[in-house]
N, C-alpha and C positions, 0 to 999 in steps of 0.2 A: 654155884661155882665149885668145881671139883679141884681139890689140891692133891697132887700126886706126891707120895712119899718116896724119896730117893735115898737109898742106903749109901753109906760111904764107900763100900767096896765096889758097888756098881758104878759110882761116879769115878772112882780111881781107875777102874777097868776101861771106862769110856775115854778118859783123858789119855791113858797110855795108848789105847787103840788109835785115837785121833792123831797123836804125835807120830806113831809109827806109820800110819797111812799118809800123813803129810810128808814125811821123809821119803817114802816110796814115790809119791806123786811128784815131789820136787826133783828126785833123781830121774824120773821119766822125762820131765820137762828139760832138765839139763842134757839128757841123752839125745833128745830131739834136736837141741841146739848144737851139740857136739858133733853129731853125725853129718851135719851140713846138708840136710835134705833140701830139694828145690823148693822155691817159695810157696806155691799153692799147697803142696803136701805138708809143708812145715806148719802152716796155719791150721789146716784141717786136723792134723795130729794133735796140736795143742788144744784145739777146741774139744776134741774127743776126750783128751785127758782131763780137761777142766770139767766137762759135764759129768764124767764118771766120778771125779773127786767130789763134786757138789752133791751128787746123789748119795754117795757113800757117807758123806758127812751128815747130811740130813737124816739118813737112816740110822746112823750111830746116835745122833741126838734124840731121835724118836724112840730108840730102843732103851735109852735111859729112863724115859717116861713110861716104858712098858708096852708101847704100841709101835713096833717097827713095821714098815710097809714092805720090806724085803726080808724074807726069812731064808736062811741058808740051810 
């Protein structure tokens, strides 16, 4: 079993990044509701925002361990 060592600064950066990304995705979700898009487009937009948020969250958590699957 391999145990990864995580430094405190890396963990703090990941937590701050996740909080900022969560705020941005929450604002996008609120904007979709606020604009009053028609029903099928509203649900499609929310699903797209949710999928992107989950992918970015998983990538952020994997980058803490040192192996991100998306590199910028």
